[in-house]
C-alpha positions, 0 to 999 in steps of 0.5 A: 463627636464623631457619631453626631457628624455621622448622624448629621452627614446621614440626615443631610444625604437622606434630605437631599435624597427626599428632595431629589425625588420630589423634583423628579416627581414634579417633572413627571407630573409637568411632563405628563401635563404637557403630553395631555396638552399635546393629545388635546391640541391634536385632536382638536386640530384633527376635529377641525380638519387642520390635524391628522388622525396620526398625530392624534395617535402619536401624541396618545401613544406618547401619553400612554408610555409616559402613564406606563413609567410614571403612573397616571397621578398628574390626571387627578391634579 
């Protein structure tokens, strides 16, 4: 009986870990999408004369830093 409970506990822990990984992936994809939107908004504002090149560069740098850590999978969405 103890063996069964140990296996059940191990399976529950694995499922919990997989769930946490999936949540982390979804959060990283959302953050990447938000950064991409900010880059687009900064570029648009710059082109319309209401933004700065520095704001566009800052948004691009933030996006590239996110991609370096999490990859660019959110771009394929």
